[in-house]
N, CA, C and O atoms as a GROMACS GRO file, in nm:
protein
  424
    1UNK      N    1   7.258   8.925   9.370
    1UNK     CA    2   7.307   8.853   9.406
    1UNK      C    3   7.379   8.879   9.566
    1UNK      O    4   7.484   8.940   9.544
    2UNK      N    5   7.370   8.867   9.655
    2UNK     CA    6   7.409   8.888   9.794
    2UNK      C    7   7.482   8.918   9.837
    2UNK      O    8   7.435   8.972   9.937
    3UNK      N    9   7.631   8.932   9.843
    3UNK     CA   10   7.760   8.824   9.937
    3UNK      C   11   7.793   8.814  10.067
    3UNK      O   12   7.800   8.889  10.164
    4UNK      N   13   7.815   8.668  10.032
    4UNK     CA   14   7.824   8.572  10.219
    4UNK      C   15   7.938   8.654  10.302
    4UNK      O   16   8.054   8.627  10.270
    5UNK      N   17   7.919   8.763  10.418
    5UNK     CA   18   7.959   8.834  10.467
    5UNK      C   19   8.142   8.783  10.532
    5UNK      O   20   8.249   8.842  10.546
    6UNK      N   21   8.078   8.603  10.564
    6UNK     CA   22   8.176   8.470  10.581
    6UNK      C   23   8.284   8.430  10.491
    6UNK      O   24   8.390   8.378  10.525
    7UNK      N   25   8.234   8.470  10.328
    7UNK     CA   26   8.297   8.413  10.259
    7UNK      C   27   8.468   8.469  10.278
    7UNK      O   28   8.521   8.573  10.318
    8UNK      N   29   8.524   8.312  10.215
    8UNK     CA   30   8.673   8.314  10.245
    8UNK      C   31   8.745   8.350  10.130
    8UNK      O   32   8.868   8.352  10.140
    9UNK      N   33   8.664   8.391   9.968
    9UNK     CA   34   8.767   8.342   9.862
    9UNK      C   35   8.807   8.485   9.846
    9UNK      O   36   8.733   8.583   9.839
   10UNK      N   37   8.963   8.480   9.841
   10UNK     CA   38   8.988   8.630   9.765
   10UNK      C   39   8.975   8.667   9.597
   10UNK      O   40   8.971   8.581   9.510
   11UNK      N   41   8.970   8.806   9.574
   11UNK     CA   42   9.028   8.847   9.460
   11UNK      C   43   9.132   8.869   9.418
   11UNK      O   44   9.209   8.897   9.510
   12UNK      N   45   9.185   8.872   9.310
   12UNK     CA   46   9.308   8.852   9.257
   12UNK      C   47   9.371   9.042   9.345
   12UNK      O   48   9.460   9.034   9.429
   13UNK      N   49   9.321   9.167   9.315
   13UNK     CA   50   9.321   9.245   9.415
   13UNK      C   51   9.349   9.243   9.564
   13UNK      O   52   9.412   9.314   9.643
   14UNK      N   53   9.268   9.122   9.572
   14UNK     CA   54   9.286   9.099   9.739
   14UNK      C   55   9.411   9.087   9.716
   14UNK      O   56   9.482   9.185   9.737
   15UNK      N   57   9.462   8.980   9.674
   15UNK     CA   58   9.586   8.919   9.703
   15UNK      C   59   9.715   8.988   9.635
   15UNK      O   60   9.826   8.955   9.677
   16UNK      N   61   9.707   9.057   9.558
   16UNK     CA   62   9.799   9.120   9.518
   16UNK      C   63   9.814   9.256   9.588
   16UNK      O   64   9.927   9.295   9.620
   17UNK      N   65   9.698   9.332   9.616
   17UNK     CA   66   9.746   9.427   9.652
   17UNK      C   67   9.710   9.521   9.739
   17UNK      O   68   9.773   9.623   9.770
   18UNK      N   69   9.549   9.461   9.797
   18UNK     CA   70   9.505   9.502   9.916
   18UNK      C   71   9.590   9.461  10.080
   18UNK      O   72   9.605   9.518  10.188
   19UNK      N   73   9.638   9.300  10.005
   19UNK     CA   74   9.681   9.226  10.157
   19UNK      C   75   9.835   9.294  10.205
   19UNK      O   76   9.866   9.332  10.318
   20UNK      N   77   9.920   9.296  10.082
   20UNK     CA   78  10.035   9.314  10.071
   20UNK      C   79  10.039   9.522  10.151
   20UNK      O   80  10.116   9.562  10.238
   21UNK      N   81   9.944   9.594  10.088
   21UNK     CA   82   9.970   9.702  10.168
   21UNK      C   83   9.917   9.663  10.351
   21UNK      O   84  10.006   9.721  10.412
   22UNK      N   85   9.871   9.632  10.404
   22UNK     CA   86   9.811   9.604  10.514
   22UNK      C   87   9.997   9.517  10.606
   22UNK      O   88  10.042   9.550  10.716
   23UNK      N   89  10.053   9.423  10.520
   23UNK     CA   90  10.252   9.401  10.561
   23UNK      C   91  10.236   9.468  10.571
   23UNK      O   92  10.150   9.502  10.652
   24UNK      N   93  10.348   9.603  10.452
   24UNK     CA   94  10.383   9.706  10.459
   24UNK      C   95  10.370   9.772  10.567
   24UNK      O   96  10.469   9.821  10.620
   25UNK      N   97  10.249   9.785  10.620
   25UNK     CA   98  10.207   9.956  10.672
   25UNK      C   99  10.268   9.867  10.803
   25UNK      O  100  10.376   9.905  10.848
   26UNK      N  101  10.190   9.728  10.876
   26UNK     CA  102  10.217   9.646  10.991
   26UNK      C  103  10.415   9.560  10.980
   26UNK      O  104  10.482   9.528  11.078
   27UNK      N  105  10.442   9.550  10.884
   27UNK     CA  106  10.639   9.487  10.872
   27UNK      C  107  10.713   9.637  10.966
   27UNK      O  108  10.786   9.638  11.066
   28UNK      N  109  10.636   9.798  10.851
   28UNK     CA  110  10.682   9.899  10.864
   28UNK      C  111  10.655   9.979  11.022
   28UNK      O  112  10.704  10.092  11.034
   29UNK      N  113  10.580   9.920  11.136
   29UNK     CA  114  10.546   9.923  11.255
   29UNK      C  115  10.615   9.856  11.291
   29UNK      O  116  10.705   9.922  11.241
   30UNK      N  117  10.657   9.790  11.329
   30UNK     CA  118  10.734   9.668  11.409
   30UNK      C  119  10.902   9.618  11.368
   30UNK      O  120  10.985   9.534  11.401
   31UNK      N  121  10.884   9.730  11.274
   31UNK     CA  122  11.065   9.722  11.251
   31UNK      C  123  11.084   9.901  11.240
   31UNK      O  124  11.159   9.959  11.162
   32UNK      N  125  10.977   9.977  11.360
   32UNK     CA  126  11.010  10.122  11.311
   32UNK      C  127  11.108  10.176  11.409
   32UNK      O  128  11.102  10.290  11.456
   33UNK      N  129  11.229  10.057  11.446
   33UNK     CA  130  11.308  10.108  11.489
   33UNK      C  131  11.427  10.115  11.398
   33UNK      O  132  11.526  10.166  11.451
   34UNK      N  133  11.437  10.082  11.293
   34UNK     CA  134  11.523  10.053  11.190
   34UNK      C  135  11.452  10.207  11.080
   34UNK      O  136  11.507  10.290  11.007
   35UNK      N  137  11.293  10.175  11.126
   35UNK     CA  138  11.234  10.309  11.043
   35UNK      C  139  11.316  10.415  11.036
   35UNK      O  140  11.361  10.485  10.945
   36UNK      N  141  11.332  10.408  11.251
   36UNK     CA  142  11.360  10.548  11.278
   36UNK      C  143  11.496  10.567  11.238
   36UNK      O  144  11.529  10.652  11.156
   37UNK      N  145  11.605  10.461  11.313
   37UNK     CA  146  11.768  10.558  11.217
   37UNK      C  147  11.772  10.585  11.088
   37UNK      O  148  11.825  10.678  11.027
   38UNK      N  149  11.702  10.486  11.048
   38UNK     CA  150  11.689  10.531  10.932
   38UNK      C  151  11.695  10.657  10.833
   38UNK      O  152  11.778  10.706  10.757
   39UNK      N  153  11.543  10.690  10.882
   39UNK     CA  154  11.483  10.827  10.894
   39UNK      C  155  11.647  10.946  10.944
   39UNK      O  156  11.715  11.029  10.883
   40UNK      N  157  11.646  10.890  11.080
   40UNK     CA  158  11.749  11.020  11.145
   40UNK      C  159  11.844  11.023  11.034
   40UNK      O  160  11.873  11.126  10.973
   41UNK      N  161  11.881  10.930  11.016
   41UNK     CA  162  12.068  10.938  10.978
   41UNK      C  163  12.039  10.973  10.784
   41UNK      O  164  12.127  10.953  10.701
   42UNK      N  165  11.888  11.030  10.747
   42UNK     CA  166  11.831  11.009  10.629
   42UNK      C  167  11.827  11.238  10.698
   42UNK      O  168  11.812  11.333  10.621
   43UNK      N  169  11.837  11.242  10.772
   43UNK     CA  170  11.781  11.394  10.788
   43UNK      C  171  11.915  11.430  10.763
   43UNK      O  172  11.948  11.524  10.691
   44UNK      N  173  11.991  11.355  10.822
   44UNK     CA  174  12.132  11.462  10.900
   44UNK      C  175  12.236  11.413  10.780
   44UNK      O  176  12.357  11.423  10.800
   45UNK      N  177  12.199  11.374  10.692
   45UNK     CA  178  12.346  11.305  10.614
   45UNK      C  179  12.289  11.407  10.467
   45UNK      O  180  12.377  11.472  10.410
   46UNK      N  181  12.172  11.414  10.423
   46UNK     CA  182  12.101  11.537  10.376
   46UNK      C  183  12.138  11.487  10.254
   46UNK      O  184  12.106  11.369  10.244
   47UNK      N  185  12.232  11.562  10.088
   47UNK     CA  186  12.308  11.439   9.990
   47UNK      C  187  12.357  11.378   9.988
   47UNK      O  188  12.404  11.364   9.875
   48UNK      N  189  12.413  11.259  10.106
   48UNK     CA  190  12.572  11.286  10.138
   48UNK      C  191  12.440  11.117  10.119
   48UNK      O  192  12.463  11.012  10.059
   49UNK      N  193  12.341  11.149  10.180
   49UNK     CA  194  12.233  10.945  10.271
   49UNK      C  195  12.298  10.885  10.158
   49UNK      O  196  12.383  10.824  10.224
   50UNK      N  197  12.317  10.864  10.072
   50UNK     CA  198  12.339  10.770   9.960
   50UNK      C  199  12.424  10.650  10.108
   50UNK      O  200  12.394  10.555  10.181
   51UNK      N  201  12.537  10.740  10.076
   51UNK     CA  202  12.728  10.622  10.052
   51UNK      C  203  12.633  10.615  10.212
   51UNK      O  204  12.639  10.516  10.284
   52UNK      N  205  12.567  10.711  10.238
   52UNK     CA  206  12.638  10.729  10.456
   52UNK      C  207  12.487  10.602  10.563
   52UNK      O  208  12.470  10.525  10.658
   53UNK      N  209  12.437  10.653  10.473
   53UNK     CA  210  12.326  10.530  10.493
   53UNK      C  211  12.288  10.386  10.467
   53UNK      O  212  12.203  10.305  10.428
   54UNK      N  213  12.378  10.404  10.505
   54UNK     CA  214  12.391  10.277  10.354
   54UNK      C  215  12.397  10.154  10.503
   54UNK      O  216  12.281  10.114  10.497
   55UNK      N  217  12.440  10.102  10.588
   55UNK     CA  218  12.420  10.072  10.672
   55UNK      C  219  12.294  10.050  10.734
   55UNK      O  220  12.285   9.947  10.799
   56UNK      N  221  12.174  10.138  10.727
   56UNK     CA  222  12.056  10.200  10.798
   56UNK      C  223  12.017  10.086  10.723
   56UNK      O  224  11.999   9.972  10.765
   57UNK      N  225  12.005  10.139  10.581
   57UNK     CA  226  11.911  10.114  10.484
   57UNK      C  227  11.881   9.921  10.518
   57UNK      O  228  11.789   9.857  10.570
   58UNK      N  229  12.010   9.888  10.455
   58UNK     CA  230  12.017   9.763  10.448
   58UNK      C  231  11.964   9.664  10.612
   58UNK      O  232  11.945   9.543  10.606
   59UNK      N  233  11.944   9.758  10.768
   59UNK     CA  234  11.899   9.689  10.796
   59UNK      C  235  11.805   9.704  10.810
   59UNK      O  236  11.742   9.625  10.880
   60UNK      N  237  11.726   9.839  10.738
   60UNK     CA  238  11.606   9.807  10.752
   60UNK      C  239  11.484   9.712  10.645
   60UNK      O  240  11.383   9.642  10.662
   61UNK      N  241  11.573   9.764  10.523
   61UNK     CA  242  11.499   9.579  10.440
   61UNK      C  243  11.529   9.451  10.463
   61UNK      O  244  11.478   9.355  10.404
   62UNK      N  245  11.641   9.444  10.579
   62UNK     CA  246  11.642   9.261  10.654
   62UNK      C  247  11.479   9.273  10.694
   62UNK      O  248  11.390   9.212  10.633
   63UNK      N  249  11.451   9.388  10.837
   63UNK     CA  250  11.394   9.387  10.874
   63UNK      C  251  11.257   9.340  10.810
   63UNK      O  252  11.202   9.234  10.840
   64UNK      N  253  11.228   9.394  10.758
   64UNK     CA  254  11.142   9.458  10.601
   64UNK      C  255  11.072   9.321  10.514
   64UNK      O  256  10.957   9.278  10.511
   65UNK      N  257  11.205   9.276  10.445
   65UNK     CA  258  11.182   9.113  10.399
   65UNK      C  259  11.180   9.052  10.481
   65UNK      O  260  11.060   9.040  10.457
   66UNK      N  261  11.200   8.975  10.592
   66UNK     CA  262  11.178   8.925  10.715
   66UNK      C  263  10.995   8.904  10.705
   66UNK      O  264  10.933   8.798  10.714
   67UNK      N  265  10.938   9.043  10.684
   67UNK     CA  266  10.772   9.031  10.754
   67UNK      C  267  10.774   8.973  10.602
   67UNK      O  268  10.740   8.858  10.574
   68UNK      N  269  10.804   9.040  10.537
   68UNK     CA  270  10.732   8.998  10.347
   68UNK      C  271  10.706   8.882  10.363
   68UNK      O  272  10.592   8.849  10.394
   69UNK      N  273  10.833   8.763  10.343
   69UNK     CA  274  10.833   8.653  10.287
   69UNK      C  275  10.810   8.565  10.433
   69UNK      O  276  10.797   8.443  10.438
   70UNK      N  277  10.809   8.624  10.508
   70UNK     CA  278  10.673   8.544  10.622
   70UNK      C  279  10.558   8.500  10.633
   70UNK      O  280  10.458   8.563  10.669
   71UNK      N  281  10.568   8.366  10.597
   71UNK     CA  282  10.451   8.285  10.501
   71UNK      C  283  10.314   8.302  10.680
   71UNK      O  284  10.194   8.328  10.687
   72UNK      N  285  10.416   8.273  10.782
   72UNK     CA  286  10.278   8.350  10.869
   72UNK      C  287  10.216   8.409  10.919
   72UNK      O  288  10.121   8.389  10.994
   73UNK      N  289  10.304   8.561  10.850
   73UNK     CA  290  10.299   8.703  10.868
   73UNK      C  291  10.155   8.736  10.752
   73UNK      O  292  10.033   8.746  10.766
   74UNK      N  293  10.230   8.742  10.664
   74UNK     CA  294  10.136   8.694  10.535
   74UNK      C  295   9.937   8.645  10.577
   74UNK      O  296   9.832   8.697  10.538
   75UNK      N  297   9.963   8.522  10.672
   75UNK     CA  298   9.861   8.450  10.737
   75UNK      C  299   9.758   8.600  10.803
   75UNK      O  300   9.675   8.682  10.763
   76UNK      N  301   9.819   8.568  10.902
   76UNK     CA  302   9.758   8.714  11.022
   76UNK      C  303   9.704   8.864  10.902
   76UNK      O  304   9.590   8.898  10.870
   77UNK      N  305   9.806   8.907  10.871
   77UNK     CA  306   9.712   9.034  10.765
   77UNK      C  307   9.630   8.983  10.665
   77UNK      O  308   9.533   9.052  10.634
   78UNK      N  309   9.643   8.903  10.621
   78UNK     CA  310   9.487   8.836  10.493
   78UNK      C  311   9.361   8.785  10.624
   78UNK      O  312   9.246   8.799  10.582
   79UNK      N  313   9.369   8.738  10.745
   79UNK     CA  314   9.325   8.670  10.831
   79UNK      C  315   9.243   8.831  10.916
   79UNK      O  316   9.127   8.828  10.958
   80UNK      N  317   9.313   8.929  10.924
   80UNK     CA  318   9.271   9.084  10.948
   80UNK      C  319   9.225   9.170  10.815
   80UNK      O  320   9.190   9.288  10.815
   81UNK      N  321   9.231   9.088  10.710
   81UNK     CA  322   9.141   9.189  10.596
   81UNK      C  323   9.011   9.092  10.546
   81UNK      O  324   8.921   9.145  10.481
   82UNK      N  325   9.007   8.971  10.574
   82UNK     CA  326   8.930   8.909  10.540
   82UNK      C  327   8.818   8.935  10.740
   82UNK      O  328   8.705   8.889  10.756
   83UNK      N  329   8.876   8.994  10.823
   83UNK     CA  330   8.768   9.060  10.920
   83UNK      C  331   8.683   9.125  10.859
   83UNK      O  332   8.565   9.109  10.830
   84UNK      N  333   8.828   9.272  10.830
   84UNK     CA  334   8.759   9.368  10.784
   84UNK      C  335   8.704   9.418  10.716
   84UNK      O  336   8.662   9.533  10.730
   85UNK      N  337   8.681   9.319  10.582
   85UNK     CA  338   8.510   9.286  10.482
   85UNK      C  339   8.447   9.221  10.541
   85UNK      O  340   8.371   9.196  10.447
   86UNK      N  341   8.406   9.164  10.623
   86UNK     CA  342   8.304   9.061  10.686
   86UNK      C  343   8.277   9.204  10.785
   86UNK      O  344   8.171   9.184  10.844
   87UNK      N  345   8.318   9.297  10.811
   87UNK     CA  346   8.235   9.402  10.907
   87UNK      C  347   8.160   9.454  10.811
   87UNK      O  348   8.040   9.471  10.834
   88UNK      N  349   8.207   9.484  10.704
   88UNK     CA  350   8.264   9.650  10.600
   88UNK      C  351   8.075   9.556  10.479
   88UNK      O  352   7.973   9.607  10.433
   89UNK      N  353   8.143   9.379  10.484
   89UNK     CA  354   7.957   9.392  10.406
   89UNK      C  355   7.851   9.369  10.506
   89UNK      O  356   7.739   9.385  10.458
   90UNK      N  357   7.854   9.328  10.666
   90UNK     CA  358   7.764   9.312  10.733
   90UNK      C  359   7.650   9.475  10.713
   90UNK      O  360   7.536   9.492  10.671
   91UNK      N  361   7.798   9.606  10.793
   91UNK     CA  362   7.769   9.735  10.789
   91UNK      C  363   7.775   9.778  10.726
   91UNK      O  364   7.697   9.871  10.746
   92UNK      N  365   7.834   9.794  10.602
   92UNK     CA  366   7.891   9.861  10.508
   92UNK      C  367   7.942   9.952  10.535
   92UNK      O  368   7.974  10.046  10.463
   93UNK      N  369   7.963   9.931  10.677
   93UNK     CA  370   8.079  10.094  10.687
   93UNK      C  371   8.195  10.077  10.719
   93UNK      O  372   8.227  10.008  10.816
   94UNK      N  373   8.295  10.149  10.625
   94UNK     CA  374   8.478  10.126  10.636
   94UNK      C  375   8.471  10.127  10.781
   94UNK      O  376   8.394  10.167  10.869
   95UNK      N  377   8.624  10.046  10.768
   95UNK     CA  378   8.680  10.030  10.899
   95UNK      C  379   8.711  10.166  10.971
   95UNK      O  380   8.686  10.184  11.090
   96UNK      N  381   8.766  10.256  10.890
   96UNK     CA  382   8.822  10.347  10.922
   96UNK      C  383   8.710  10.441  10.962
   96UNK      O  384   8.753  10.532  11.032
   97UNK      N  385   8.590  10.448  10.941
   97UNK     CA  386   8.433  10.553  10.933
   97UNK      C  387   8.430  10.462  11.089
   97UNK      O  388   8.418  10.508  11.203
   98UNK      N  389   8.442  10.364  11.060
   98UNK     CA  390   8.391  10.291  11.223
   98UNK      C  391   8.518  10.314  11.317
   98UNK      O  392   8.515  10.336  11.438
   99UNK      N  393   8.572  10.309  11.278
   99UNK     CA  394   8.701  10.374  11.390
   99UNK      C  395   8.698  10.521  11.402
   99UNK      O  396   8.732  10.567  11.511
  100UNK      N  397   8.666  10.593  11.322
  100UNK     CA  398   8.695  10.775  11.351
  100UNK      C  399   8.547  10.790  11.534
  100UNK      O  400   8.434  10.743  11.549
  101UNK      N  401   8.597  10.837  11.587
  101UNK     CA  402   8.574  10.915  11.668
  101UNK      C  403   8.412  10.963  11.670
  101UNK      O  404   8.376  11.023  11.569
  102UNK      N  405   8.318  10.944  11.765
  102UNK     CA  406   8.172  11.049  11.707
  102UNK      C  407   8.235  11.168  11.731
  102UNK      O  408   8.358  11.172  11.722
  103UNK      N  409   8.139  11.311  11.775
  103UNK     CA  410   8.154  11.395  11.916
  103UNK      C  411   8.078  11.356  12.011
  103UNK      O  412   7.978  11.284  12.005
  104UNK      N  413   8.140  11.422  12.126
  104UNK     CA  414   8.136  11.371  12.262
  104UNK      C  415   7.937  11.503  12.261
  104UNK      O  416   7.830  11.482  12.317
  105UNK      N  417   7.971  11.590  12.193
  105UNK     CA  418   7.902  11.732  12.292
  105UNK      C  419   7.841  11.763  12.133
  105UNK      O  420   7.899  11.779  12.025
  106UNK      N  421   7.736  11.763  12.161
  106UNK     CA  422   7.627  11.798  12.062
  106UNK      C  423   7.513  11.920  12.124
  106UNK      O  424   7.419  11.957  12.053
   0.00000   0.00000   0.00000
């Protein structure tokens, strides 16, 4: 039985694991300023980061949570996943391998 590349049904693992993974990656990109602030604070504070970086940690959590709980953001990531899955079903080549650059000299 061949899978229809354009089929929209999502399996449990896709809904609960794969799409949230895309959401985390995209949210981290969109919250890059807060990620950088928190990382910098942690590097400067050493063992005291738990105490000293509360403000930066709270700002980062707030930014990430805003994306994680946004239904429109979930739909955006879901559509991106479905597009990748459809392309994989057509070509049999995972996205990462398709995006790798081919050697220019042979």
